[in-house]
N, C-alpha and C positions, 0 to 999 in steps of 0.2 A: 450132564454136569458131573464133575468129579465126586466120587464117593469118599468119605472120610471115616476114620475110626477115632472117636473121641476118647479122652482119658476120663475114666470113672473114678469117683471117690471110693474109698474102701467100703463104705456102707452100700453104695450102689453096686459095686462089683460083687459083693457077697450076695446081694439080693438077685441080681441078674444071672449070675452063674455063667455057664458056658453058652447061653442063648444070645443071639444078636439082640441089641437093644430094641429094635423094631418088633421082634417076635416075643420078647420077654414081657412079663406083666409089668404094669406101672407101679412104682414104689408109692405106697400110701403115705400121705402127709396129713397131719391132724389140725394144722393151723397155718395161716399165712406166714407167721413168723417162722414156723418150722420149715416151710417151703423156702423162704428167703435164705435161711441158714444153709440149706442144701445148695441153692443156686450160687451163693457166695463161694462155697468150697469148690463147686463145679467150675465156676468162672476162673478161679485161681489155678485149677488143674489144667485148664485148656487155654493157655496164654496165646496160642497161635490163632485163636478164633475169637470172633465177637459173637456173643450169644444173643440169639433172637428167640422169641417165644410165640406159641399159639395156644389158645385155650379152646377146647371143643367139648361140647356136652356129651359126645359119643366118640369112642375110639374106633374109627373106621379102619377095617382091615381088608387086605387083598386075599386072593384064594390061597396064598401060602401062609396065611395067618399072621402076617406082619402089618403093623400100622402103616397106612398109605396116605400120601399127601400130594395129590395131583392138582395143578391149576385147573380151574373149572372147564376150560376149553378142551382138555384132554381126558376128562372123566368119562367112564363107560367101559364095560368089559370088552365089548366087540366094536370098537370105534373104527369104522371104515374110512378109507381115504376120502371118499366122496362126502361123507358126513363131516369130516374134519374141514374139508374145503368149504362146505356150506357155513360152518360155524365161523370161519375166518372171513367169509364174505359178509356175514351178518355183522361181525365185529367192525369190518371196514365201513359198512353203511352207518353203523351207530357212531363211529368216530367222526365221520364226515358231518353227521347231524350235530354232534356236540360242538365241533369247530364252528359251524354256521350259527348255532345258538349263542355261543360266546360272543361272536362278532356282532350279531343282531342286537343282543342285550347290552352291548358295550361293557362287558365284564373285564375287569382288570386282568391282564395276562392273556387276553384273547389272541394276540399275535403269536405268543409262544406256544399256546395250545394248538394253533393252526400249523405251526412248523414242526412240532415234535410228536411223533407217534406214541412214544412212551408216556407222555403226559396224558394224551387222550385215553390210552389204555388204562392208566392208573386211575383216572377219574371214573371211567366206566366200571372198573373192577370194584373200586371202593364204594361206589353208590349202587352196586349190584344191578347194573343195567343189562349186561349180557356176559356170557363167558369170555374170559381172556386168558392169555398164556402166563399171567402173573398170579402169585399166591400171597395172601395177606400174612404179615408178621408184625410183631411189635417188640420194642426194646423194654417195655414196661411189664413186669410180672403182674402188677396190680391190674392193668388193663386186660391181660390174658385171663386172669382169674375171674374178673368181672364178667367177661364174655362167656366163659365156661359155665358160670353159675347163673347166667341170665335166664335161661329157659328151665322150666321145671320138668326135666327129663327123669325117667325112672332109674336110669343108670348113673353111676358116679362119673363126673366129668374128669377130663385129663388136661394136664399142662405139659407141653412139649418144649424142650430146649434144643435148638439147632445151632450148629457152628457155621458161621459164614466168614469170608475174608473181611478184614478191617476196611472201613469206608474211606474213600479218598475225595469224593465229591458228592453233591446232592444226587447225581446219578453215577453210581460207581460200577464200572465194568471191569471184571476180572477174567481175562482170557485163559489164565492157567486153571481156574476152577470152572470156567464156562458159565459164569453167573453175572447177572446185572441186578443191582439193588437200588431201588428208587426210594429216597427219603421224601415222603409225602409232604411233610411239614415245610420243606424247602421248595418243592416243585409245584404244588397246587396253588391256585390263586387264593388270595385271602378271603374271598367270599365262600370258599369251600370250608365249612366249619368242622366236619367230621374228622379230617386228618389231624387237626390241632388238638382235639380232645382224646383221640384214640392213639396218638403217638405212633401212627402207622407207617409201615414200610411195605413195599411190594417187591418180590423177588421172582426172577424168571431165568430161563436158560438163555445165554447170549446167542443171538442170531438164529435160534431154532424156532421154526414156526410149524410148517406142515411136513417138513422133510427131516426125518431122524432115523437112525439105524434101528433103535429099539425103544419102545414106549417107556420101558422101565428107567431109561436114563433121565426121564422127566419127573420121576418120583422123588420128592424131597426127603423120603425116608433114608436116602443115602447120606443126608447131612444131619440126621437125628443123633443127638448125643445122649439124651436122657428123657424119660417121661415119668410123670407123677400123677397119682390118682387122689382126688379130693373126695373124702367121704361126706355124703350129704347128711349123715346122721350126727356129725360132729359140728360144733360151733366154729367153723373155719375162720370167720372174721371175728377176731378178739384182740385183746391187748392193745387197743387203740387203733387197729387197722379196720377200715371200712371199704366196702365195694364202691365202685364208681356207678352212680345211678344210671338207669337206662336213658333218661332224658338228657343226660350229659353226653353219653356215648353216641346218642342219636338226636342231636339238637333239632328242634322243629323249625326254628327260624333260619334255616339254611337255604340260601338262594340257589345254590347249585343242586341241592336235593330236588327242588321244584322242577328245574330244567331236566334233570336226569330221570325223574319220574315220568315226564312227558315222553322222553325218548324211549324209555323202557316200554311204555304202553304201545307206542307206535311200532317198535321193533318186534314186540312179543305177541301182539294180537292180530296182526294183519294177515299173515300167512303161516301155514303149518310147515315145519321143517321138512317133512316127507314130500309135501307138494313142491316146495322150493327145490329140494334135492332132485326130484324127477325132472323138473324143468332145466336145472343147471347141467345135469348130466346130458340131457338131449342137446342143449345149446353147445356144450363143450365138444360134442361129437361133430356138429356142423361147423363150428369154429375151426376145428382142426382140419376139416376137409377144405374149407375156404383158404386157409393159410397154405396148405400143401399145394393147392392149385395155383395160387398166386406166386409162390416162391419158385415154381418151375419156370416162371417168366422173368421174375426179378428176385435177386438174392435177398435183398434187405426189405422184408415186409414184416412189420412187427404188430400190426393190429388188424382187426376185422375191417375197420373202415378203409385202411390202406389196401387190403386184399380186394375189397369190392371195387375200389377205384381202378386197380390194375386189371381186374377181370372185365370191367366195363370197357376199358380202353383197348386192351390187347385181345381179349377173347370175345368181345362183343356180347357180354352177358345181357340178356333181355332186360329192359328197364323195369318191367313189372316184377321180375324175379329179384332184381336188386332192391327195389322199393320194399318188397315184403321182408327181405333179409335185414334191411336197415331198420324196419319197424320192430322186428324181433330183437335186434341189438339194443334198441332203446328200451324195450320191455325188460331185457336182462338187466340193464343199468338201473331201472326203476325198482326191480325186484330186490336188488342188492342194497341200494342206497336210499330208496324211498318206498318201502313196501306198503305203507299205509295208503298210497295213491292207487294201488291195484284194486280193481273191482272183483267181487266174488266170481270165481270161475275163470278169471282172465288167464291165470297161469296154465290151467288145464287146456284151455283153448289154444294158448301159445305153444304148448307142448305138441298138440296135434298138428299145428301149423308147421312146426319144425320137422316132424316126420314126413309131411308132404313135401316140403322144400328139400329135404335131404334126398329123397328119391329123384326129384327133378334135377337137382345139382349133379347127381351121379349120371343121369341120362344126358345132361348137357356136356358133361365131361367126356362121355363116350363119343358123342357126336363131334366134339371138337378135337378128339384124338390127342388129349393132353399128354397122355403117356406115349 
């Protein structure tokens, strides 16, 4: 995403000094009214941007000492490509389950949820089912402060102000800034109560998933304009301003919460990421070999199923070998989309089977003199 440099008010500029805002200390505020006065002046000074906010109980910093804001799917100091692929596979499986659940329960908006990936991701992110490429924001300073002060952490919480392009639709895509902004209130079905009380938005980088030049381009600290620190020792809520209660921010009678809780349990408890990662790495290797062999006979082969069909017809791939490969292909699909249906040890056994088949395929390839 494009980085910006916001306009600071004189008070903020004096406090920050020559440090970048992300590295500088957060300006202390003693009350909600005091914070709103700062926000009002900040908004007026940054007419080119629409301000959005996050409230956090802790100021998370990167190795350079700057406040850092990655979407959950990209978090981790040494995130490998294989681990990222696994996370997106898990996200894909959770999204499919969500779509099926909406259709099964006849929830209003099910057809749109099925069609639009961003809606699926938005619901999964907002109900904390699994990591996604989207990050939560709000246009309500009161909501941000309520979240920041919700947990009794030992450190003082922070409120962050970010500058984003002005919205054009309920899903606003800005190619100049490489951002997509989803207004949850307009896009989530009415049975989803959280977005209505939290005034939530989800923002991500447009068209960026697993392929990016540098991970730092995904850090929203490049859109950070200002940050404020709330002292827990002061009576922050005063002068007629009150926090939004937890039961309002997280309503219990939320039908979508119940569905998402089930999906979260299924996705999170069935297999370990390391086990899935080992299996998918092994499968990707044999998948690549099959596609290479098939494409030497036919140019347009796009799936393993097509590759097996070509090899059976042209190369006379033994039927028992083809059956075992098809069985592994089905295991791969279950691991990604329905992991709760896997039995204990099934992936480990499948990984061993892949190693055996990989050797047999190479031997078959030599015998047939494919090259």
